[in-house]
C-alpha positions in Angstrom: -7.8 9.3 -41.0 -9.2 13.0 -40.2 -6.9 15.7 -39.2 -9.4 18.2 -38.8 -8.7 18.0 -35.5 -5.3 19.0 -35.4 -5.9 22.6 -36.8 -3.2 25.1 -35.9 -3.7 28.0 -33.3 -1.7 30.3 -35.4 0.9 30.3 -32.4 4.1 28.9 -33.6 5.2 25.2 -31.8 8.0 25.9 -29.4 9.8 23.3 -26.8 12.6 23.5 -24.8 14.6 19.9 -24.1 15.7 21.0 -21.1 12.5 22.4 -19.8 10.7 19.7 -21.1 13.2 17.2 -18.8 12.8 19.0 -16.0 9.3 19.0 -15.5 8.9 15.4 -16.4 11.5 15.1 -13.7 9.5 17.1 -10.7 6.3 15.7 -12.2 7.5 12.5 -11.5 8.8 13.5 -7.9 4.8 14.5 -7.5 3.6 11.3 -9.4 2.2 9.8 -6.3 -0.5 10.9 -4.3 1.5 10.4 -0.9 4.3 12.4 -2.5 1.9 15.2 -2.5 0.5 15.0 0.8 4.2 15.2 2.0 4.9 18.3 0.0 1.2 20.2 0.9 2.3 18.9 4.7 5.8 20.7 4.9 4.5 23.7 3.1 2.4 24.1 5.7 5.6 23.7 8.6 8.5 25.9 8.9 10.5 22.7 9.2 9.4 19.0 10.1 11.7 15.9 11.5 11.1 12.6 9.4 9.3 10.8 12.2 6.8 14.1 12.5 6.4 13.1 8.8 5.9 9.4 8.9 3.1 10.1 11.5 0.4 11.7 9.0 0.7 8.9 6.9 -0.4 5.2 7.0 3.0 3.7 6.0 6.2 2.1 7.2 8.8 4.8 8.2 10.8 3.5 5.9 8.0 3.8 2.8 7.8 7.3 4.1 11.8 7.7 3.6 11.6 6.4 -0.2 8.8 9.0 -0.7 11.0 11.6 1.1 14.3 10.7 -1.4 11.9 10.7 -4.3 11.0 14.3 -3.1 14.4 15.3 -2.2 16.2 14.1 -5.7 14.1 16.1 -7.2 15.3 19.2 -5.8 11.8 19.9 -4.1 12.5 19.9 -0.9 16.1 19.9 1.2 17.2 17.5 4.1 19.4 18.2 7.2 20.5 15.8 9.4 20.4 17.2 13.2 21.5 14.6 15.3 19.9 11.2 15.0 17.2 13.1 12.7 16.6 14.3 9.4 14.8 17.7 9.1 12.9 18.9 5.7 12.2 21.9 4.4 10.5 22.5 0.8 12.9 24.0 -1.4 10.8 27.5 -2.5 13.3 28.0 -5.4 12.0 24.6 -7.3 8.4 25.2 -5.6 8.5 28.4 -8.1 10.0 26.4 -10.7 7.7 23.6 -11.0 4.9 26.6 -11.0 6.5 28.5 -13.9 7.0 25.2 -15.9 4.1 23.8 -15.5 1.9 27.6 -16.2 4.8 27.1 -19.7 2.6 24.4 -21.0 
């Protein structure tokens, strides 16, 4: 086996298990194209109701709800109940965290 491809760059390898875990969680939440679409759509809005998000996708409302749950569980979006509807917004601090973690790769 030729290991010449594994030459070191001179920079010591560093890894932070907590940051690695967090990056993996955020990437998993964005691991479906519809979730990426939802996040982009919400970034273009001040706030948006779940029904408006569902109107953007060729999916059943229940499926959109599951995608929203993944994004919310990761902290990328926040949802508030407004009567019978749920309003979603992007969590800018978590989006900044994602950018920082990806930039540190």
